N, CA, C and O atoms as a CHARMM CRD file, in Angstrom:
* protein
*
  264
    1    1 MET  N     -5.80400   8.11400  13.18200 PROA 1      0.00000
    2    1 MET  CA    -6.12700   8.54900  11.65300 PROA 1      0.00000
    3    1 MET  C     -5.42300   9.22000  10.58500 PROA 1      0.00000
    4    1 MET  O     -5.19200  10.42300  10.70700 PROA 1      0.00000
    5    2 CYS  N     -5.12700   8.71900   9.76000 PROA 2      0.00000
    6    2 CYS  CA    -4.43600   8.82300   8.70000 PROA 2      0.00000
    7    2 CYS  C     -4.67900  10.37100   8.16100 PROA 2      0.00000
    8    2 CYS  O     -5.73300  11.00400   8.22300 PROA 2      0.00000
    9    3 PRO  N     -3.79100  10.67300   7.77800 PROA 3      0.00000
   10    3 PRO  CA    -3.80500  12.97200   7.58400 PROA 3      0.00000
   11    3 PRO  C     -3.56800  13.07100   5.71700 PROA 3      0.00000
   12    3 PRO  O     -3.33600  14.08400   5.05700 PROA 3      0.00000
   13    4 HSD  N     -3.73300  11.59600   5.21700 PROA 4      0.00000
   14    4 HSD  CA    -3.39800  11.68200   3.85300 PROA 4      0.00000
   15    4 HSD  C     -4.77400  11.97000   3.23700 PROA 4      0.00000
   16    4 HSD  O     -5.89000  11.92400   3.75400 PROA 4      0.00000
   17    5 GLU  N     -4.46100  12.22200   2.22700 PROA 5      0.00000
   18    5 GLU  CA    -5.67400  12.92600   0.95300 PROA 5      0.00000
   19    5 GLU  C     -5.10800  11.96300  -0.69700 PROA 5      0.00000
   20    5 GLU  O     -4.46600  12.53900  -1.57500 PROA 5      0.00000
   21    6 PRO  N     -5.48800  10.60800  -0.78200 PROA 6      0.00000
   22    6 PRO  CA    -6.59000  10.38800  -0.55000 PROA 6      0.00000
   23    6 PRO  C     -5.88700   9.75000   1.02200 PROA 6      0.00000
   24    6 PRO  O     -4.74500   9.77600   1.48000 PROA 6      0.00000
   25    7 ALA  N     -7.10200   9.23700   1.49500 PROA 7      0.00000
   26    7 ALA  CA    -6.36200   8.36500   3.25300 PROA 7      0.00000
   27    7 ALA  C     -5.96700   7.09000   2.52300 PROA 7      0.00000
   28    7 ALA  O     -6.36400   6.77700   1.40100 PROA 7      0.00000
   29    8 CYS  N     -5.07900   6.34300   3.34900 PROA 8      0.00000
   30    8 CYS  CA    -4.12000   5.33300   3.37000 PROA 8      0.00000
   31    8 CYS  C     -5.20100   4.48400   3.34100 PROA 8      0.00000
   32    8 CYS  O     -6.36200   4.82900   3.56200 PROA 8      0.00000
   33    9 PRO  N     -4.66600   2.90200   2.95400 PROA 9      0.00000
   34    9 PRO  CA    -6.10200   1.48800   3.52900 PROA 9      0.00000
   35    9 PRO  C     -5.78700   1.40200   4.86000 PROA 9      0.00000
   36    9 PRO  O     -4.80800   1.86400   5.44700 PROA 9      0.00000
   37   10 HSD  N     -6.57200   0.86100   5.21500 PROA 10     0.00000
   38   10 HSD  CA    -6.79400   0.39900   6.64100 PROA 10     0.00000
   39   10 HSD  C     -6.24000  -0.32800   6.70800 PROA 10     0.00000
   40   10 HSD  O     -6.09100  -1.05400   5.72600 PROA 10     0.00000
   41   11 ALA  N     -5.30900  -0.69900   8.41500 PROA 11     0.00000
   42   11 ALA  CA    -4.38000  -1.91500   8.42600 PROA 11     0.00000
   43   11 ALA  C     -5.57400  -3.33100   7.79700 PROA 11     0.00000
   44   11 ALA  O     -4.94000  -4.05500   7.02900 PROA 11     0.00000
   45   12 ASP  N     -6.74300  -3.70900   7.93500 PROA 12     0.00000
   46   12 ASP  CA    -7.42000  -4.36300   7.59000 PROA 12     0.00000
   47   12 ASP  C     -7.73900  -4.64800   6.39100 PROA 12     0.00000
   48   12 ASP  O     -8.36700  -5.66700   6.10300 PROA 12     0.00000
   49   13 ALA  N     -7.39800  -3.89700   5.65800 PROA 13     0.00000
   50   13 ALA  CA    -7.67800  -4.08300   3.94900 PROA 13     0.00000
   51   13 ALA  C     -6.55300  -4.93600   3.30700 PROA 13     0.00000
   52   13 ALA  O     -5.53800  -4.90400   4.00400 PROA 13     0.00000
   53   14 LYS  N     -6.42300  -5.72000   2.13900 PROA 14     0.00000
   54   14 LYS  CA    -6.05900  -6.11500   1.45800 PROA 14     0.00000
   55   14 LYS  C     -4.82200  -5.35500   0.68400 PROA 14     0.00000
   56   14 LYS  O     -3.85100  -5.96800   0.23900 PROA 14     0.00000
   57   15 ASP  N     -4.95500  -4.26800   0.61000 PROA 15     0.00000
   58   15 ASP  CA    -3.97100  -3.48800  -0.07900 PROA 15     0.00000
   59   15 ASP  C     -3.51600  -2.64700   0.86100 PROA 15     0.00000
   60   15 ASP  O     -3.12200  -1.56100   0.43600 PROA 15     0.00000
   61   16 ARG  N     -3.43200  -2.92100   2.53900 PROA 16     0.00000
   62   16 ARG  CA    -2.63200  -2.56700   3.58400 PROA 16     0.00000
   63   16 ARG  C     -1.03500  -1.83500   3.35100 PROA 16     0.00000
   64   16 ARG  O     -0.40700  -0.93100   3.90200 PROA 16     0.00000
   65   17 GLU  N     -0.78000  -2.83700   2.14900 PROA 17     0.00000
   66   17 GLU  CA     1.05500  -2.51200   2.24600 PROA 17     0.00000
   67   17 GLU  C      1.24500  -1.38400   1.42000 PROA 17     0.00000
   68   17 GLU  O      2.39800  -1.10800   1.08900 PROA 17     0.00000
   69   18 ALA  N     -0.06400  -0.41500   0.88000 PROA 18     0.00000
   70   18 ALA  CA     0.03900   0.52700  -0.17400 PROA 18     0.00000
   71   18 ALA  C      0.27800   1.66900   0.82100 PROA 18     0.00000
   72   18 ALA  O      0.69000   2.60600   0.13700 PROA 18     0.00000
   73   19 ALA  N      0.21000   2.09000   2.27700 PROA 19     0.00000
   74   19 ALA  CA    -0.17100   2.85100   2.95000 PROA 19     0.00000
   75   19 ALA  C      1.34800   3.28300   2.81100 PROA 19     0.00000
   76   19 ALA  O      2.22800   2.57800   2.31600 PROA 19     0.00000
   77   20 ARG  N      1.53400   4.74800   3.40600 PROA 20     0.00000
   78   20 ARG  CA     2.83600   5.80200   3.07000 PROA 20     0.00000
   79   20 ARG  C      3.79900   5.29800   4.52300 PROA 20     0.00000
   80   20 ARG  O      3.44100   4.71000   5.54400 PROA 20     0.00000
   81   21 THR  N      4.86700   5.71400   4.17600 PROA 21     0.00000
   82   21 THR  CA     6.03400   4.88500   5.11800 PROA 21     0.00000
   83   21 THR  C      5.92000   6.73200   5.93700 PROA 21     0.00000
   84   21 THR  O      5.88400   7.89200   5.52600 PROA 21     0.00000
   85   22 ILE  N      5.89300   5.71500   7.81700 PROA 22     0.00000
   86   22 ILE  CA     6.32500   6.95300   8.40400 PROA 22     0.00000
   87   22 ILE  C      7.63900   7.13700   8.98000 PROA 22     0.00000
   88   22 ILE  O      8.36700   8.11500   9.14900 PROA 22     0.00000
   89   23 ALA  N      7.72100   5.89700   9.23200 PROA 23     0.00000
   90   23 ALA  CA     9.17100   5.63700   9.71900 PROA 23     0.00000
   91   23 ALA  C      9.89300   4.37000   9.55200 PROA 23     0.00000
   92   23 ALA  O      9.63700   3.25700  10.01300 PROA 23     0.00000
   93   24 SER  N     11.02500   4.84500   8.65400 PROA 24     0.00000
   94   24 SER  CA    12.16900   3.94400   8.06800 PROA 24     0.00000
   95   24 SER  C     13.05400   3.40600   8.64400 PROA 24     0.00000
   96   24 SER  O     13.68500   4.21100   9.32800 PROA 24     0.00000
   97   25 HSD  N     13.57200   1.96300   8.72200 PROA 25     0.00000
   98   25 HSD  CA    14.77200   1.70800   9.36600 PROA 25     0.00000
   99   25 HSD  C     15.61100   0.19300   8.93100 PROA 25     0.00000
  100   25 HSD  O     15.90400  -0.88600   9.44600 PROA 25     0.00000
  101   26 PRO  N     15.80400   1.13300   7.27200 PROA 26     0.00000
  102   26 PRO  CA    16.72500  -0.54700   6.69000 PROA 26     0.00000
  103   26 PRO  C     17.52300  -1.31500   6.98500 PROA 26     0.00000
  104   26 PRO  O     17.77500  -2.37600   6.41300 PROA 26     0.00000
  105   27 GLU  N     18.39400  -0.52500   8.62900 PROA 27     0.00000
  106   27 GLU  CA    19.21700  -1.30000   9.00800 PROA 27     0.00000
  107   27 GLU  C     18.98900  -1.81400   9.80700 PROA 27     0.00000
  108   27 GLU  O     19.92000  -2.15600  10.53600 PROA 27     0.00000
  109   28 GLN  N     17.74000  -2.15100  10.13000 PROA 28     0.00000
  110   28 GLN  CA    17.16000  -2.97100  11.10700 PROA 28     0.00000
  111   28 GLN  C     16.09800  -3.49500  10.22300 PROA 28     0.00000
  112   28 GLN  O     15.52400  -4.38500  10.85000 PROA 28     0.00000
  113   29 GLY  N     15.56400  -3.34300   9.02000 PROA 29     0.00000
  114   29 GLY  CA    14.69400  -4.30800   8.33200 PROA 29     0.00000
  115   29 GLY  C     13.08600  -4.10600   8.49800 PROA 29     0.00000
  116   29 GLY  O     12.13200  -4.83400   8.22000 PROA 29     0.00000
  117   30 TRP  N     13.16400  -3.16700   8.91000 PROA 30     0.00000
  118   30 TRP  CA    11.77000  -2.43800   8.76300 PROA 30     0.00000
  119   30 TRP  C     11.27500  -1.29000   8.76700 PROA 30     0.00000
  120   30 TRP  O     12.05600  -0.34000   8.79100 PROA 30     0.00000
  121   31 SER  N      9.47400  -0.98700   8.73800 PROA 31     0.00000
  122   31 SER  CA     9.55800   0.27600   8.13200 PROA 31     0.00000
  123   31 SER  C      8.01100   0.12300   8.72700 PROA 31     0.00000
  124   31 SER  O      7.22900  -0.82400   8.64800 PROA 31     0.00000
  125   32 LEU  N      7.84200   1.76700   9.51800 PROA 32     0.00000
  126   32 LEU  CA     6.16900   1.79700  10.07900 PROA 32     0.00000
  127   32 LEU  C      5.31000   2.19900   9.10100 PROA 32     0.00000
  128   32 LEU  O      5.80000   3.18000   8.54200 PROA 32     0.00000
  129   33 LEU  N      4.05000   1.83900   8.54200 PROA 33     0.00000
  130   33 LEU  CA     3.19300   2.48900   7.91100 PROA 33     0.00000
  131   33 LEU  C      2.46300   3.45900   8.38800 PROA 33     0.00000
  132   33 LEU  O      2.80700   3.85900   9.50000 PROA 33     0.00000
  133   34 CYS  N      1.58300   3.95300   7.91200 PROA 34     0.00000
  134   34 CYS  CA     0.73600   5.16300   8.48900 PROA 34     0.00000
  135   34 CYS  C     -0.68700   4.59700   9.05700 PROA 34     0.00000
  136   34 CYS  O     -1.52600   5.28800   9.63400 PROA 34     0.00000
  137   35 ASN  N     -0.77500   3.41500   8.82000 PROA 35     0.00000
  138   35 ASN  CA    -1.87200   2.79800   8.79200 PROA 35     0.00000
  139   35 ASN  C     -1.71800   1.83800  10.68500 PROA 35     0.00000
  140   35 ASN  O     -2.42800   1.21800  11.47800 PROA 35     0.00000
  141   36 GLY  N     -0.20000   2.35400  10.51500 PROA 36     0.00000
  142   36 GLY  CA     0.17700   1.20200  11.90100 PROA 36     0.00000
  143   36 GLY  C      0.58900  -0.33000  11.59400 PROA 36     0.00000
  144   36 GLY  O      0.60400  -1.17100  12.49300 PROA 36     0.00000
  145   37 VAL  N      0.83700  -0.55200  10.59000 PROA 37     0.00000
  146   37 VAL  CA     1.25200  -1.84600  10.38100 PROA 37     0.00000
  147   37 VAL  C      3.04600  -1.55100  10.30300 PROA 37     0.00000
  148   37 VAL  O      3.63300  -0.51300   9.99800 PROA 37     0.00000
  149   38 VAL  N      3.55200  -2.77900  10.66800 PROA 38     0.00000
  150   38 VAL  CA     5.12200  -2.54900  10.67300 PROA 38     0.00000
  151   38 VAL  C      5.00100  -3.63700   9.58100 PROA 38     0.00000
  152   38 VAL  O      4.19800  -4.56900   9.56600 PROA 38     0.00000
  153   39 LEU  N      6.05400  -3.30800   8.57300 PROA 39     0.00000
  154   39 LEU  CA     6.81000  -4.04200   7.46600 PROA 39     0.00000
  155   39 LEU  C      7.54800  -4.19500   6.97400 PROA 39     0.00000
  156   39 LEU  O      7.86200  -3.63300   5.92400 PROA 39     0.00000
  157   40 PHE  N      8.50000  -5.57900   7.93200 PROA 40     0.00000
  158   40 PHE  CA     9.43000  -6.37600   7.59800 PROA 40     0.00000
  159   40 PHE  C      9.79800  -6.13300   6.27900 PROA 40     0.00000
  160   40 PHE  O      8.96200  -5.74700   5.46200 PROA 40     0.00000
  161   41 GLU  N     11.45600  -6.39800   5.86300 PROA 41     0.00000
  162   41 GLU  CA    11.78000  -6.67100   4.93800 PROA 41     0.00000
  163   41 GLU  C     11.62400  -7.71400   3.96900 PROA 41     0.00000
  164   41 GLU  O     11.57300  -7.73700   2.73900 PROA 41     0.00000
  165   42 ASP  N     11.56100  -8.58300   4.89000 PROA 42     0.00000
  166   42 ASP  CA    11.00700 -10.40600   3.79700 PROA 42     0.00000
  167   42 ASP  C      9.80700 -10.22500   3.92100 PROA 42     0.00000
  168   42 ASP  O      9.32500 -11.35400   4.00200 PROA 42     0.00000
  169   43 THR  N      8.86800  -9.35100   3.99800 PROA 43     0.00000
  170   43 THR  CA     7.78500  -8.87400   3.65100 PROA 43     0.00000
  171   43 THR  C      6.55300  -9.31600   4.78200 PROA 43     0.00000
  172   43 THR  O      5.43900  -8.80400   4.89100 PROA 43     0.00000
  173   44 GLY  N      7.15100 -10.45300   5.58400 PROA 44     0.00000
  174   44 GLY  CA     5.89000 -10.61100   6.96200 PROA 44     0.00000
  175   44 GLY  C      5.91200  -8.79000   7.53900 PROA 44     0.00000
  176   44 GLY  O      6.72200  -7.89200   7.30900 PROA 44     0.00000
  177   45 GLU  N      5.00600  -8.81000   8.11600 PROA 45     0.00000
  178   45 GLU  CA     4.01700  -8.00200   8.34500 PROA 45     0.00000
  179   45 GLU  C      3.69800  -8.02600   9.79400 PROA 45     0.00000
  180   45 GLU  O      3.57900  -9.17600  10.21800 PROA 45     0.00000
  181   46 LEU  N      3.44300  -6.66200  11.08400 PROA 46     0.00000
  182   46 LEU  CA     2.79300  -7.27100  12.17600 PROA 46     0.00000
  183   46 LEU  C      1.76800  -5.98200  12.05700 PROA 46     0.00000
  184   46 LEU  O      2.09100  -4.93000  11.50500 PROA 46     0.00000
  185   47 LEU  N      0.55900  -6.21400  12.62400 PROA 47     0.00000
  186   47 LEU  CA    -0.51600  -5.58600  12.58200 PROA 47     0.00000
  187   47 LEU  C     -0.91500  -4.66400  13.82100 PROA 47     0.00000
  188   47 LEU  O     -0.99600  -5.24200  14.90400 PROA 47     0.00000
  189   48 PRO  N     -1.10500  -3.65600  13.79200 PROA 48     0.00000
  190   48 PRO  CA    -1.50500  -3.01900  15.15000 PROA 48     0.00000
  191   48 PRO  C     -1.84900  -3.39200  16.09900 PROA 48     0.00000
  192   48 PRO  O     -1.44700  -3.06200  17.21500 PROA 48     0.00000
  193   49 ASP  N     -3.14100  -4.60400  15.66200 PROA 49     0.00000
  194   49 ASP  CA    -3.88000  -5.50600  16.86300 PROA 49     0.00000
  195   49 ASP  C     -3.25600  -6.72600  17.64900 PROA 49     0.00000
  196   49 ASP  O     -3.73700  -7.50600  18.47200 PROA 49     0.00000
  197   50 GLY  N     -1.64300  -6.55900  16.92200 PROA 50     0.00000
  198   50 GLY  CA    -0.90600  -7.73000  16.80300 PROA 50     0.00000
  199   50 GLY  C     -0.65600  -9.04200  16.10000 PROA 50     0.00000
  200   50 GLY  O      0.32500  -9.78500  16.07900 PROA 50     0.00000
  201   51 GLY  N     -1.84700  -9.09600  15.53200 PROA 51     0.00000
  202   51 GLY  CA    -1.75200 -10.06300  14.01600 PROA 51     0.00000
  203   51 GLY  C     -0.57800 -10.44500  13.64700 PROA 51     0.00000
  204   51 GLY  O      0.09600  -9.41700  13.58700 PROA 51     0.00000
  205   52 VAL  N     -0.12400 -11.08600  13.44400 PROA 52     0.00000
  206   52 VAL  CA     1.08700 -11.53400  12.30300 PROA 52     0.00000
  207   52 VAL  C      0.61900 -12.00800  11.00600 PROA 52     0.00000
  208   52 VAL  O     -0.39700 -12.70200  11.03500 PROA 52     0.00000
  209   53 ILE  N      1.35900 -11.68500   9.44000 PROA 53     0.00000
  210   53 ILE  CA     1.34100 -11.87700   8.32400 PROA 53     0.00000
  211   53 ILE  C      2.44900 -12.28800   8.02300 PROA 53     0.00000
  212   53 ILE  O      3.45100 -11.58100   7.91900 PROA 53     0.00000
  213   54 ALA  N      2.36300 -13.98300   7.77800 PROA 54     0.00000
  214   54 ALA  CA     3.85000 -14.40500   7.59700 PROA 54     0.00000
  215   54 ALA  C      4.35800 -13.84200   5.73500 PROA 54     0.00000
  216   54 ALA  O      3.72400 -13.67000   4.69400 PROA 54     0.00000
  217   55 PRO  N      5.85000 -13.71800   6.15100 PROA 55     0.00000
  218   55 PRO  CA     6.54500 -13.14000   4.84200 PROA 55     0.00000
  219   55 PRO  C      5.29100 -14.30600   3.61200 PROA 55     0.00000
  220   55 PRO  O      4.65200 -15.35500   3.70200 PROA 55     0.00000
  221   56 HSD  N      5.59600 -13.11300   2.48400 PROA 56     0.00000
  222   56 HSD  CA     4.71100 -13.40100   1.14200 PROA 56     0.00000
  223   56 HSD  C      5.03300 -13.00300   0.12300 PROA 56     0.00000
  224   56 HSD  O      4.20900 -12.53300  -0.66300 PROA 56     0.00000
  225   57 ARG  N      6.38200 -13.08800  -0.15400 PROA 57     0.00000
  226   57 ARG  CA     7.11800 -12.72300  -1.48300 PROA 57     0.00000
  227   57 ARG  C      6.71800 -13.49100  -2.92700 PROA 57     0.00000
  228   57 ARG  O      6.82700 -14.71700  -2.91500 PROA 57     0.00000
  229   58 PRO  N      6.44300 -13.10400  -3.67600 PROA 58     0.00000
  230   58 PRO  CA     6.32800 -13.37300  -4.54700 PROA 58     0.00000
  231   58 PRO  C      6.51100 -14.27900  -5.46300 PROA 58     0.00000
  232   58 PRO  O      5.65800 -14.61800  -6.28300 PROA 58     0.00000
  233   59 THR  N      8.16400 -14.93000  -5.33300 PROA 59     0.00000
  234   59 THR  CA     8.75200 -16.00200  -5.89500 PROA 59     0.00000
  235   59 THR  C      8.24800 -16.96000  -4.66100 PROA 59     0.00000
  236   59 THR  O      7.81200 -18.00400  -5.14800 PROA 59     0.00000
  237   60 ASP  N      8.17600 -16.96000  -3.49300 PROA 60     0.00000
  238   60 ASP  CA     7.29700 -18.24800  -2.64100 PROA 60     0.00000
  239   60 ASP  C      6.28800 -18.28800  -3.28300 PROA 60     0.00000
  240   60 ASP  O      6.24200 -19.14000  -4.17000 PROA 60     0.00000
  241   61 MET  N      5.13100 -17.40700  -3.08300 PROA 61     0.00000
  242   61 MET  CA     3.81100 -17.93900  -3.78700 PROA 61     0.00000
  243   61 MET  C      4.07700 -18.56000  -4.97900 PROA 61     0.00000
  244   61 MET  O      3.68400 -19.72600  -4.95600 PROA 61     0.00000
  245   62 ALA  N      4.72600 -18.15300  -6.28300 PROA 62     0.00000
  246   62 ALA  CA     4.83100 -19.12100  -7.86200 PROA 62     0.00000
  247   62 ALA  C      5.31000 -20.57800  -6.77700 PROA 62     0.00000
  248   62 ALA  O      4.46000 -21.46900  -6.77300 PROA 62     0.00000
  249   63 ILE  N      6.69500 -20.86000  -5.81900 PROA 63     0.00000
  250   63 ILE  CA     6.76500 -21.67500  -5.33600 PROA 63     0.00000
  251   63 ILE  C      6.09200 -22.89900  -5.22300 PROA 63     0.00000
  252   63 ILE  O      6.14200 -23.98100  -5.80800 PROA 63     0.00000
  253   64 SER  N      5.22900 -22.24600  -3.98700 PROA 64     0.00000
  254   64 SER  CA     4.04900 -23.31100  -3.28200 PROA 64     0.00000
  255   64 SER  C      2.56800 -23.41900  -4.49300 PROA 64     0.00000
  256   64 SER  O      1.65700 -24.24700  -4.50200 PROA 64     0.00000
  257   65 ALA  N      2.78300 -22.38400  -5.29800 PROA 65     0.00000
  258   65 ALA  CA     1.33400 -22.65500  -6.92900 PROA 65     0.00000
  259   65 ALA  C      1.76500 -24.23000  -7.64400 PROA 65     0.00000
  260   65 ALA  O      1.15400 -24.91100  -8.46700 PROA 65     0.00000
  261   66 ALA  N      3.05700 -24.45600  -6.95300 PROA 66     0.00000
  262   66 ALA  CA     3.88700 -25.37600  -8.41300 PROA 66     0.00000
  263   66 ALA  C      3.35500 -26.87500  -7.60700 PROA 66     0.00000
  264   66 ALA  O      3.61200 -27.97000  -8.10900 PROA 66     0.00000
């Protein structure tokens, strides 16, 4: 459970990336968030249940929307 007040967003929430970083390894390109999400520097994510969120940089969204 998240010890922060207010509690960090759950891993299933749309704003899951807003959770606090509890371990950061910029030399390896990833960070572990309080909600168990592993966030990669390319904006991809590995969820605690093993699910994967593909990289979703804002610039990629603008290109795909055009």
